[in-house]
Backbone bond lengths (Angstrom), bond angles and torsions (degrees), N, CA, C in turn:
res aa  C-N    CA-C-N  psi(-1)  N-CA   C-N-CA  omega(-1)  CA-C   N-CA-C  phi
1 M - - - 1.461 - - 1.518 109.11 -
2 A 1.319 117.69 133.14 1.451 121.98 -179.34 1.524 110.67 -74.46
3 V 1.334 115.88 141.64 1.457 122.23 174.86 1.518 107.27 -95.62
4 R 1.334 117.20 106.10 1.458 120.21 -173.08 1.522 113.54 -114.17
5 S 1.324 119.05 -28.56 1.454 121.47 -175.41 1.524 110.44 -60.72
6 G 1.338 116.93 128.98 1.448 121.30 178.89 1.510 114.11 92.22
7 F 1.350 117.64 -3.05 1.452 122.35 177.77 1.532 107.99 -106.08
8 R 1.334 115.35 127.05 1.463 119.74 -179.82 1.515 109.42 -125.41
9 G 1.337 114.96 141.47 1.450 119.58 -179.58 1.509 110.61 88.48
10 S 1.339 115.86 -164.09 1.463 120.53 -179.46 1.517 109.19 -151.92
11 G 1.348 114.22 156.46 1.460 120.57 176.19 1.506 112.28 56.73
12 G 1.337 116.91 -131.34 1.455 122.16 -176.75 1.509 113.71 -73.60
13 N 1.346 118.73 -9.34 1.461 121.03 -178.78 1.526 112.93 -102.37
14 T 1.320 118.04 9.72 1.458 121.32 -179.86 1.524 110.63 -68.40
15 T 1.330 116.75 138.92 1.463 121.48 171.45 1.522 108.28 -116.10
16 V 1.331 116.01 152.20 1.459 122.24 -173.33 1.520 108.74 -129.35
17 D 1.339 117.23 125.07 1.462 118.05 177.63 1.533 109.87 -84.44
18 E 1.335 116.57 172.44 1.462 121.40 -171.14 1.530 112.66 -61.34
19 K 1.327 116.92 -43.53 1.463 119.39 -179.92 1.527 110.64 -65.46
20 A 1.343 115.86 -42.26 1.460 119.01 179.86 1.522 111.16 -64.29
21 R 1.332 116.50 -35.29 1.464 120.55 177.75 1.535 110.16 -63.10
22 K 1.323 116.38 -43.83 1.467 120.54 178.00 1.526 110.67 -64.25
23 D 1.331 117.39 -43.80 1.463 121.22 178.70 1.529 110.83 -62.80
24 L 1.340 116.04 -39.01 1.457 120.54 179.21 1.524 110.56 -60.24
25 V 1.321 116.56 -48.42 1.465 120.09 -178.75 1.527 110.42 -63.19
26 E 1.317 117.75 -44.67 1.461 120.40 179.85 1.523 111.33 -62.88
27 S 1.332 116.99 -35.70 1.467 120.50 177.83 1.525 111.56 -70.06
28 L 1.335 116.73 -28.62 1.460 120.46 -178.09 1.529 113.56 -80.83
29 L 1.322 118.31 -21.40 1.470 119.78 -175.91 1.532 112.57 -57.39
30 P 1.350 119.54 -48.85 1.471 117.75 177.65 1.528 112.99 -67.53
31 V 1.326 117.21 -26.41 1.464 120.88 177.48 1.529 109.44 -66.50
32 V 1.323 115.44 -45.73 1.459 120.21 179.54 1.528 110.53 -64.73
33 R 1.328 116.99 -38.89 1.469 119.77 177.24 1.532 111.08 -63.69
34 A 1.331 116.45 -40.07 1.467 119.48 178.35 1.521 110.80 -64.60
35 A 1.324 116.72 -40.32 1.464 120.24 177.09 1.525 110.18 -63.45
36 G 1.334 116.71 -41.59 1.456 120.51 177.63 1.514 112.84 -62.85
37 A 1.329 116.57 -39.00 1.464 120.72 178.16 1.525 111.09 -64.31
38 A 1.331 116.26 -38.54 1.465 120.05 178.12 1.526 110.77 -64.27
39 I 1.319 116.19 -38.61 1.470 120.14 177.20 1.522 110.72 -64.87
40 L 1.328 116.64 -46.77 1.466 120.59 -177.52 1.524 112.16 -63.52
41 A 1.316 116.87 -27.29 1.464 120.29 179.73 1.526 111.91 -62.79
42 H 1.321 117.22 -20.90 1.463 121.56 -179.52 1.529 112.57 -100.57
43 R 1.319 117.01 3.12 1.459 119.52 -168.55 1.528 113.11 -76.77
44 R 1.290 118.64 -27.39 1.464 121.11 -172.88 1.521 113.45 -93.27
45 T 1.304 117.44 -0.91 1.462 120.26 -178.94 1.523 109.68 -122.09
46 P 1.340 117.94 149.04 1.468 119.93 176.41 1.529 110.14 -56.75
47 L 1.317 115.93 132.34 1.460 120.08 -172.06 1.524 109.52 -120.02
48 P 1.336 117.53 116.08 1.468 118.83 176.20 1.528 110.28 -67.23
49 F 1.311 116.14 152.22 1.455 120.30 177.59 1.518 109.49 -145.66
50 R 1.314 114.79 163.52 1.465 120.80 175.88 1.516 107.97 -129.40
51 F 1.330 115.60 163.84 1.458 120.14 178.59 1.526 109.75 -101.19
52 K 1.329 114.90 135.93 1.457 120.99 177.08 1.527 109.21 -81.89
53 N 1.323 115.88 179.89 1.464 120.42 -177.75 1.519 112.78 -61.25
54 D 1.338 116.89 -27.89 1.470 119.83 179.92 1.525 111.88 -89.15
55 A 1.340 117.18 10.49 1.470 124.34 177.04 1.525 113.02 74.14
56 S 1.327 118.47 8.53 1.465 120.52 175.56 1.529 109.20 -88.70
57 P 1.326 117.69 147.94 1.467 119.61 -177.49 1.526 112.38 -82.19
58 V 1.323 116.06 153.13 1.461 121.43 173.88 1.521 107.87 -138.61
59 T 1.332 116.92 141.07 1.453 122.65 -178.22 1.521 109.75 -123.74
60 V 1.320 115.54 173.61 1.461 119.95 175.54 1.523 110.39 -64.05
61 A 1.324 117.73 -27.22 1.465 120.77 177.48 1.527 110.69 -64.95
62 D 1.344 117.05 -42.06 1.473 120.72 175.13 1.528 109.90 -56.44
63 L 1.331 115.35 -47.27 1.461 120.46 -173.79 1.525 112.30 -70.56
64 E 1.327 117.10 -37.44 1.471 119.32 177.86 1.521 111.27 -67.82
65 S 1.322 116.79 -40.61 1.463 120.31 176.28 1.518 110.50 -61.74
66 E 1.315 116.11 -45.10 1.470 121.48 177.22 1.526 111.48 -57.39
67 A 1.323 116.99 -45.08 1.464 120.98 -177.18 1.524 111.46 -64.13
68 I 1.332 116.89 -41.60 1.475 120.90 179.08 1.524 110.25 -62.09
69 I 1.319 116.50 -47.24 1.461 120.47 -177.81 1.516 110.89 -65.97
70 R 1.313 117.22 -45.53 1.471 120.45 -177.32 1.529 111.04 -65.03
71 R 1.315 116.79 -46.12 1.466 120.24 -178.27 1.530 111.13 -62.11
72 T 1.326 116.57 -44.90 1.466 120.05 -176.91 1.529 111.20 -70.59
73 C 1.319 117.20 -41.90 1.465 119.95 -178.84 1.523 111.62 -66.61
74 A 1.327 116.83 -33.13 1.462 119.56 177.89 1.523 110.76 -62.21
75 G 1.340 116.39 -34.30 1.454 119.62 177.93 1.513 113.50 -79.96
76 L 1.344 116.59 -37.16 1.463 120.70 -176.54 1.526 113.03 -80.39
77 F 1.334 116.13 -40.35 1.467 120.43 -172.53 1.529 111.24 -130.08
78 P 1.316 117.99 65.37 1.466 119.94 -176.01 1.525 113.69 -63.69
79 A 1.337 117.74 -19.27 1.464 120.52 -177.96 1.524 112.43 -84.12
80 I 1.338 117.67 -11.00 1.468 120.22 -175.93 1.527 109.63 -110.94
81 R 1.320 115.73 126.12 1.453 120.38 179.24 1.528 110.00 -72.20
82 L 1.321 116.82 141.48 1.457 122.52 178.87 1.525 108.71 -107.12
83 V 1.326 115.94 126.25 1.463 122.87 177.50 1.524 106.99 -114.07
84 S 1.334 116.76 120.66 1.463 120.61 -173.13 1.516 111.56 -132.14
85 E 1.321 115.24 144.85 1.463 121.07 -177.68 1.525 112.50 -54.86
86 E 1.330 117.58 -41.43 1.459 120.30 -172.42 1.527 113.98 -87.94
87 D 1.325 117.97 7.12 1.462 121.79 177.21 1.523 108.43 -126.05
88 A 1.328 115.92 90.65 1.464 120.32 -175.21 1.523 112.33 -59.77
89 S 1.327 117.38 -30.05 1.463 119.61 -179.53 1.520 112.24 -65.67
90 S 1.348 117.13 -20.55 1.460 120.36 -176.53 1.528 112.50 -76.51
91 Y 1.340 116.62 -15.78 1.467 118.05 -178.76 1.532 112.63 -129.18
92 E 1.317 116.87 20.35 1.458 119.67 177.90 1.526 111.89 -59.32
93 A 1.338 116.39 -34.26 1.458 120.92 -179.00 1.522 112.10 -98.31
94 G 1.346 118.30 14.56 1.457 121.80 -178.31 1.514 111.63 87.07
95 I 1.323 115.88 -167.10 1.457 121.97 -176.31 1.520 109.44 -96.88
96 P 1.331 118.30 125.16 1.468 118.85 172.42 1.519 110.32 -68.37
97 S 1.322 117.41 159.96 1.468 120.58 -175.96 1.522 111.84 -63.92
98 T 1.345 116.93 -27.73 1.467 121.50 174.11 1.519 108.66 -127.12
99 C 1.329 117.28 126.65 1.466 120.68 180.00 1.521 109.13 -167.62
100 L 1.324 115.46 168.47 1.460 122.40 167.04 1.525 106.87 -97.21
101 L 1.318 116.33 124.16 1.458 122.16 -177.40 1.528 107.88 -108.01
102 V 1.339 116.45 121.33 1.468 121.29 -166.82 1.522 111.85 -124.86
103 D 1.321 115.33 134.08 1.461 121.72 163.57 1.523 105.73 -119.03
104 P 1.329 118.15 103.94 1.468 120.71 -172.43 1.523 114.11 -69.07
105 L 1.333 117.03 -22.49 1.471 120.95 174.49 1.521 107.52 -153.46
106 D 1.312 115.80 97.63 1.461 121.79 178.06 1.522 107.87 -92.84
107 G 1.323 115.72 130.16 1.464 119.67 -174.93 1.523 111.35 91.99
108 T 1.332 115.89 40.57 1.469 119.36 -179.03 1.530 110.95 -60.21
109 K 1.331 117.07 -36.28 1.470 119.19 178.61 1.527 110.98 -62.02
110 E 1.333 116.09 -41.72 1.464 119.87 177.71 1.523 110.70 -64.53
111 F 1.327 115.95 -40.75 1.468 120.54 178.91 1.529 110.77 -61.69
112 I 1.320 116.66 -46.31 1.468 120.95 -179.16 1.522 110.96 -62.44
113 S 1.341 116.18 -36.82 1.469 119.93 -176.98 1.527 113.15 -80.93
114 G 1.352 117.18 -1.51 1.459 120.56 176.49 1.515 114.64 88.63
115 R 1.334 117.16 11.27 1.450 120.00 178.68 1.531 110.52 -82.67
116 E 1.334 116.07 173.83 1.472 120.72 -177.09 1.521 113.46 -104.40
117 D 1.325 118.60 -9.26 1.464 120.91 -173.61 1.530 111.97 -91.00
118 F 1.336 115.11 64.58 1.467 122.63 171.06 1.526 107.38 -126.56
119 T 1.330 116.32 157.74 1.458 119.93 -170.34 1.528 112.27 -143.19
120 V 1.314 114.35 166.20 1.464 123.61 167.70 1.528 106.31 -113.51
121 N 1.323 117.29 129.61 1.470 121.74 -175.12 1.527 111.08 -122.25
122 I 1.326 116.40 133.02 1.466 121.39 169.29 1.520 108.09 -137.29
123 A 1.332 116.21 130.98 1.461 121.47 176.29 1.521 109.25 -127.40
124 L 1.322 115.95 143.97 1.457 121.93 169.72 1.520 107.50 -95.01
125 I 1.323 116.32 119.97 1.456 122.39 177.45 1.524 108.21 -100.10
126 E 1.330 116.23 128.58 1.462 122.04 175.35 1.520 109.04 -132.12
127 N 1.316 115.69 127.10 1.467 120.72 179.85 1.524 112.13 52.80
128 G 1.322 115.38 39.92 1.455 120.43 175.65 1.509 115.51 76.19
129 A 1.332 118.24 18.24 1.471 121.25 179.84 1.520 109.78 -142.90
130 P 1.339 118.35 148.71 1.468 120.64 178.42 1.528 110.82 -75.85
131 S 1.324 116.32 121.86 1.465 120.92 -178.98 1.529 112.41 -105.82
132 A 1.315 117.64 -16.51 1.466 122.88 178.55 1.520 107.86 -154.00
133 G 1.318 116.55 155.27 1.454 118.38 -178.44 1.514 113.00 -162.53
134 I 1.321 114.31 153.84 1.468 122.41 176.66 1.523 108.17 -134.48
135 I 1.322 115.97 132.88 1.460 122.32 169.24 1.525 107.17 -126.95
136 F 1.327 115.77 125.29 1.463 121.11 179.52 1.519 108.56 -122.66
137 A 1.333 115.91 126.15 1.459 122.35 174.63 1.523 107.68 -103.76
138 P 1.342 118.30 92.45 1.471 119.80 -170.46 1.521 114.52 -63.53
139 A 1.326 118.21 -35.29 1.465 119.82 -178.82 1.522 111.57 -69.66
140 L 1.331 116.56 -23.67 1.458 121.65 178.44 1.520 112.11 -99.55
141 D 1.323 116.73 -8.62 1.465 123.59 -174.22 1.526 110.74 52.55
142 R 1.335 115.17 49.30 1.463 120.88 177.83 1.533 108.69 -121.18
143 M 1.327 115.81 125.97 1.455 122.85 179.00 1.524 108.95 -117.86
144 F 1.330 116.08 131.38 1.453 122.56 177.49 1.531 107.05 -124.96
145 F 1.327 117.86 128.40 1.464 117.45 -179.68 1.515 111.99 -153.26
146 T 1.333 114.27 156.72 1.455 122.09 175.90 1.520 109.16 -147.46
147 S 1.309 116.01 144.66 1.463 121.14 170.73 1.520 109.38 -109.12
148 G 1.335 116.10 23.40 1.458 121.51 -177.17 1.514 110.11 87.60
149 S 1.309 116.03 -151.88 1.477 122.50 176.86 1.523 112.39 59.12
150 G 1.345 117.55 23.44 1.454 120.22 173.97 1.507 115.67 67.82
151 K 1.319 117.99 30.19 1.472 120.58 179.57 1.521 110.53 -138.82
152 L 1.316 115.27 134.16 1.461 123.23 176.93 1.522 108.36 -116.18
153 V 1.335 116.85 139.79 1.466 121.67 176.15 1.522 108.71 -115.75
154 V 1.323 115.51 132.70 1.463 122.13 177.45 1.524 108.10 -118.16
155 M 1.334 116.20 124.00 1.463 121.80 178.10 1.522 108.63 -114.62
156 D 1.341 115.66 115.09 1.458 122.47 176.52 1.516 108.32 -111.14
157 H 1.324 116.49 105.57 1.456 120.50 -176.18 1.538 107.85 56.23
158 E 1.322 117.85 -111.82 1.464 119.53 -179.25 1.527 112.58 -103.16
159 D 1.337 117.74 1.20 1.460 121.64 179.78 1.524 109.78 -93.66
160 T 1.331 116.12 138.28 1.463 121.58 179.54 1.517 109.24 -129.71
161 R 1.332 115.98 134.49 1.460 119.73 174.79 1.523 109.32 -137.82
162 E 1.324 115.36 153.31 1.453 121.86 179.06 1.519 109.98 -111.07
163 I 1.326 115.56 143.16 1.459 122.22 175.69 1.519 107.24 -121.66
164 L 1.323 116.71 122.59 1.456 121.27 179.65 1.516 110.00 -90.24
165 G 1.317 116.44 142.97 1.450 121.85 -178.53 1.515 111.79 -53.12
166 G 1.331 116.05 134.06 1.458 120.49 -179.91 1.507 113.72 94.80
167 V 1.340 117.68 -11.57 1.467 120.09 -179.50 1.524 110.78 -76.61
168 V 1.352 116.81 -39.04 1.459 120.45 179.39 1.523 108.22 -66.29
169 A 1.306 117.50 128.49 1.462 120.53 -176.94 1.524 110.77 -139.31
170 D 1.324 114.50 157.12 1.456 121.72 178.94 1.519 108.30 -80.47
171 Q 1.324 118.01 87.70 1.463 121.68 -173.48 1.527 112.78 -110.54
172 R 1.325 118.74 -11.96 1.454 120.22 -179.64 1.528 110.51 -79.56
173 A 1.320 116.39 136.52 1.463 120.05 176.36 1.520 110.11 -62.57
174 Q 1.316 116.37 -37.67 1.459 122.75 174.40 1.526 107.43 -113.53
175 P 1.352 118.64 104.23 1.467 119.19 -178.51 1.526 111.69 -56.12
176 L 1.321 115.66 138.31 1.460 120.00 175.02 1.523 107.56 -80.16
177 I 1.327 115.89 111.44 1.456 122.80 -176.70 1.520 109.15 -99.82
178 L 1.326 116.63 129.69 1.460 122.17 176.56 1.524 109.26 -103.88
179 T 1.318 115.58 135.99 1.463 120.68 175.71 1.520 109.14 -125.96
180 S 1.312 114.97 160.29 1.459 120.51 -179.08 1.528 110.73 -68.59
181 R 1.303 115.42 137.45 1.458 120.24 177.04 1.526 111.23 -74.88
182 S 1.332 117.03 -35.32 1.465 120.81 -171.57 1.527 114.09 -111.79
183 H 1.344 117.88 -10.73 1.461 119.76 -171.82 1.524 112.20 -136.07
184 L 1.315 118.62 42.37 1.463 120.71 -179.34 1.524 109.20 -81.89
185 D 1.336 116.70 110.20 1.457 122.16 -177.46 1.529 110.42 -88.40
186 P 1.344 118.09 162.11 1.473 121.02 -175.92 1.524 113.72 -61.97
187 H 1.340 118.67 -36.80 1.460 121.18 -178.57 1.531 110.82 -66.42
188 T 1.324 115.98 -44.18 1.465 119.56 177.74 1.524 110.40 -63.63
189 A 1.325 116.88 -43.22 1.462 121.03 -179.47 1.528 110.98 -60.77
190 E 1.333 116.48 -37.65 1.466 120.30 179.67 1.527 111.56 -66.02
191 V 1.341 116.67 -42.88 1.461 120.05 178.87 1.522 110.43 -64.75
192 V 1.325 117.25 -44.20 1.469 120.90 179.18 1.526 110.13 -59.60
193 K 1.323 117.39 -41.12 1.462 120.82 179.39 1.531 110.79 -61.27
194 H 1.344 116.29 -42.19 1.461 119.61 -177.93 1.532 112.76 -74.43
195 L 1.306 117.95 -17.11 1.469 119.98 174.47 1.522 111.46 -71.05
196 Q 1.336 116.03 -18.89 1.466 123.12 173.30 1.528 112.98 55.76
197 S 1.305 115.77 37.62 1.452 120.01 175.96 1.517 109.72 -90.84
198 T 1.306 116.11 138.99 1.465 120.76 174.68 1.524 110.84 -90.61
199 N 1.335 115.36 6.40 1.460 121.53 -173.29 1.530 109.18 -118.67
200 V 1.333 117.12 75.08 1.460 122.90 -177.26 1.526 108.57 -123.65
201 R 1.318 115.69 135.38 1.465 120.39 -175.68 1.525 109.90 -137.27
202 Q 1.310 117.59 136.42 1.460 122.55 176.56 1.532 109.69 -88.66
203 V 1.326 116.09 130.13 1.464 122.39 178.93 1.520 107.86 -140.33
204 G 1.313 116.99 141.30 1.456 120.63 178.03 1.519 112.18 -89.66
205 S 1.314 116.12 159.62 1.465 125.00 169.21 1.528 113.97 66.63
206 S 1.332 114.76 -169.66 1.471 121.98 179.03 1.517 112.41 -72.56
207 L 1.324 117.21 -1.86 1.462 120.22 178.13 1.526 110.67 -56.22
208 K 1.335 116.82 -27.36 1.469 120.59 178.59 1.525 110.93 -59.62
209 F 1.330 117.52 -45.43 1.464 121.20 176.95 1.528 110.75 -59.33
210 A 1.329 115.46 -46.60 1.462 120.49 -175.88 1.523 111.57 -62.29
211 L 1.325 117.03 -38.55 1.459 120.24 -179.72 1.524 111.32 -67.29
212 I 1.330 117.31 -36.76 1.470 119.97 175.60 1.519 109.82 -66.31
213 A 1.329 116.92 -45.53 1.464 120.59 -179.79 1.526 111.50 -60.04
214 A 1.317 116.61 -35.30 1.466 121.39 -178.23 1.524 113.05 -82.92
215 G 1.332 117.49 0.27 1.455 120.58 179.31 1.510 114.12 82.05
216 E 1.334 117.82 14.67 1.458 121.59 -176.46 1.520 112.53 -99.30
217 A 1.320 117.08 -3.68 1.460 123.44 175.46 1.528 106.74 -155.73
218 D 1.333 116.12 171.29 1.462 119.66 -172.65 1.529 114.43 -117.91
219 L 1.314 117.35 -34.02 1.467 119.32 -168.30 1.521 111.54 -147.15
220 Y 1.328 115.79 139.03 1.457 123.20 171.85 1.519 106.43 -141.56
221 L 1.321 116.20 121.79 1.455 118.55 175.87 1.511 110.66 -125.84
222 R 1.315 113.62 147.18 1.462 121.92 -179.83 1.528 106.50 -142.62
223 L 1.326 117.09 111.60 1.449 121.39 -175.04 1.519 112.33 -106.03
224 A 1.321 116.07 22.93 1.456 123.22 172.87 1.531 107.64 -121.08
225 P 1.343 117.66 159.06 1.469 119.80 -177.49 1.518 112.99 -59.38
226 T 1.323 115.72 142.33 1.457 122.89 172.87 1.522 108.53 -133.30
227 M 1.317 116.11 164.81 1.458 120.67 177.26 1.524 109.77 -89.81
228 V 1.316 115.76 155.79 1.469 120.34 -173.95 1.524 112.69 -61.32
229 W 1.332 118.26 -34.19 1.473 119.94 -178.34 1.531 111.79 -73.17
230 D 1.342 117.19 -11.71 1.459 120.17 177.26 1.529 111.92 -75.56
231 S 1.330 117.26 -25.04 1.462 119.87 -170.26 1.521 115.14 -121.74
232 A 1.334 119.08 -18.70 1.474 120.47 -168.96 1.520 113.26 -62.12
233 A 1.322 118.06 -51.20 1.471 120.26 -179.11 1.521 110.59 -63.58
234 G 1.331 116.76 -41.56 1.450 120.36 179.14 1.514 112.79 -63.84
235 Q 1.323 116.55 -37.63 1.460 119.81 177.39 1.520 110.96 -63.69
236 A 1.334 116.78 -41.95 1.466 120.07 177.40 1.526 111.04 -58.39
237 L 1.329 117.10 -40.93 1.466 121.30 -179.51 1.526 111.41 -66.54
238 I 1.323 116.12 -49.57 1.464 119.82 -177.20 1.519 111.08 -62.68
239 E 1.338 117.17 -42.21 1.458 119.47 179.92 1.526 111.41 -66.71
240 A 1.323 117.31 -35.80 1.469 120.13 177.67 1.526 111.07 -63.78
241 A 1.346 116.42 -31.14 1.463 121.26 -178.57 1.522 112.61 -87.91
242 G 1.336 117.10 0.99 1.454 120.25 177.24 1.512 115.09 99.09
243 G 1.332 117.85 4.66 1.459 121.67 177.58 1.509 111.88 -93.25
244 V 1.338 116.04 -170.46 1.457 121.28 -177.77 1.523 110.23 -138.47
245 V 1.339 115.66 153.13 1.460 122.64 170.31 1.528 105.96 -130.05
246 L 1.329 116.05 111.68 1.458 121.66 -171.17 1.528 110.93 -123.65
247 R 1.324 115.29 149.07 1.455 120.19 170.73 1.533 109.28 -69.22
248 P 1.329 118.06 165.30 1.468 119.24 177.63 1.525 114.23 -60.36
249 D 1.346 117.22 -19.20 1.466 119.28 176.63 1.534 112.11 -88.77
250 G 1.334 117.59 3.87 1.455 121.90 175.93 1.513 115.11 91.58
251 I 1.325 117.91 -0.88 1.465 122.18 178.78 1.520 110.01 -85.26
252 R 1.334 116.69 142.36 1.473 120.99 175.52 1.530 109.22 -54.92
253 L 1.322 116.37 134.26 1.465 120.84 -177.61 1.527 109.76 -61.06
254 P 1.356 118.09 120.97 1.464 120.95 -175.93 1.530 112.71 -96.97
255 Y 1.334 115.23 164.96 1.467 122.38 176.86 1.528 106.47 -133.73
256 L 1.306 114.32 85.95 1.466 120.14 -176.77 1.522 108.19 -110.94
257 A 1.315 118.89 -125.24 1.464 120.02 -175.24 1.528 112.31 -83.20
258 E 1.340 117.48 -28.81 1.457 121.05 -173.18 1.528 111.69 -74.90
259 M 1.328 115.29 143.37 1.458 119.99 178.86 1.524 112.42 -86.96
260 K 1.328 116.81 -17.73 1.462 120.73 -179.67 1.520 110.28 -113.07
261 N 1.325 115.37 151.20 1.454 120.24 165.80 1.526 107.33 -118.80
262 E 1.321 115.90 162.33 1.462 120.53 -173.12 1.520 113.36 -97.28
263 G 1.309 116.40 21.97 1.449 120.45 177.48 1.516 111.67 115.74
264 F 1.339 116.06 171.43 1.463 120.03 -175.06 1.524 110.19 -164.24
265 V 1.337 113.88 165.42 1.459 123.18 168.84 1.520 106.44 -121.55
266 A 1.319 117.21 120.21 1.464 123.21 177.43 1.514 107.67 -109.69
267 A 1.343 116.38 120.44 1.467 120.06 -173.83 1.513 110.89 -138.68
268 C 1.328 114.91 155.01 1.463 120.29 -178.95 1.523 112.03 -73.25
269 T 1.343 117.83 -21.24 1.466 121.49 178.15 1.518 109.94 -140.48
270 I 1.320 116.37 156.25 1.455 120.90 176.83 1.523 110.72 -66.17
271 S 1.329 117.96 -33.57 1.468 120.06 -179.09 1.524 111.07 -64.74
272 L 1.338 117.64 -40.96 1.460 120.66 177.77 1.522 110.08 -66.75
273 A 1.328 117.62 -41.83 1.465 121.21 178.46 1.525 110.89 -60.56
274 E 1.326 116.90 -43.66 1.464 120.52 -179.11 1.524 111.65 -64.47
275 R 1.320 115.95 -36.92 1.469 119.71 176.83 1.531 110.60 -61.76
276 V 1.324 116.53 -42.91 1.458 120.59 -179.19 1.531 110.56 -69.95
277 L 1.324 117.31 -39.91 1.466 120.79 179.48 1.525 110.94 -63.22
278 M 1.314 117.34 -38.00 1.470 120.78 176.83 1.523 110.46 -63.01
279 L 1.329 116.60 -40.56 1.455 120.64 178.30 1.523 110.78 -65.39
280 I 1.329 117.00 -42.18 1.462 120.79 178.86 1.525 110.44 -59.71
281 R 1.336 116.66 -45.37 1.468 120.22 179.75 1.529 110.74 -63.88
282 S 1.320 116.45 -40.63 1.459 120.32 179.56 1.524 111.73 -62.57
283 L 1.329 116.36 -43.86 1.466 119.99 -179.55 1.523 111.32 -67.65
284 R 1.326 117.00 -35.23 1.465 119.45 178.35 1.526 111.01 -68.11
285 N 1.331 116.65 -34.90 1.463 120.13 179.68 1.516 112.19 -69.99
286 T 1.346 115.79 -30.09 1.461 119.58 -179.74 1.519 112.17 -93.45
287 G 1.362 115.55 -3.11 1.455 119.62 176.85 1.499 112.49 105.05
288 P 1.365 118.31 111.52 1.464 122.03 179.23 1.519 110.91 -70.23
289 P 1.315 118.16 164.42 1.465 120.63 177.46 1.509 110.52 -66.74
290 D 1.337 116.14 150.48 1.466 120.53 178.80 1.515 110.61 -72.42
């Protein structure tokens, strides 16, 4: 049955009211779990993969997760366009101002290598910004979601807790910094080194965003290009918990026509983000690493 109440317009011009946004997220939770189950079904057997044009790997698990999400969303939300990593035709014309932005399997390299830090991501984009988001780590059975309104929900197995916006704070003397396990670029590595934290941990996928939103880490920065589906759901979570996701120039990370962004700083507080942005500017003025 299609969920239509609270949705106005069609395609890229659809608007979503607060109740409809909450209903949308609640309707998507079992969809994301089903996609996660399909991924896990392939986890115990050797899985062939191929490389896409951007040199990233894709497996049948990516494609099955994509198919489940696309098929179900088409029935539930026919008025909202779905843009997904594994369907190039969905983003040939860029991102509409309102859409569902999907990464059916984020952290494919981690999945292939047998690790647990891979995720399923769905974000609702409205007026070029993420207004709701879901990140599910199926191997860990951890679900993180928000429908906006300054509240994040974390589901660990059968335990559920809520985090209200502004509660997450920079309280560690040494911020816990998360870096990419598979995509750590030289510029990001240089900034992390100059932060002089002894508390640095490598994590794959969008799980890094979710851990910051849940108060389990403080900072994640990426100063190399990423795709919009890599960050949208995580940004929705962090902002709901009172944190920020900013471009290196200090502007909130946008989701307009471009499929790539040029990097970001994701932090549990604006004060921590500003400290990192000042360091980035200082290092650029003195000359970044080659």
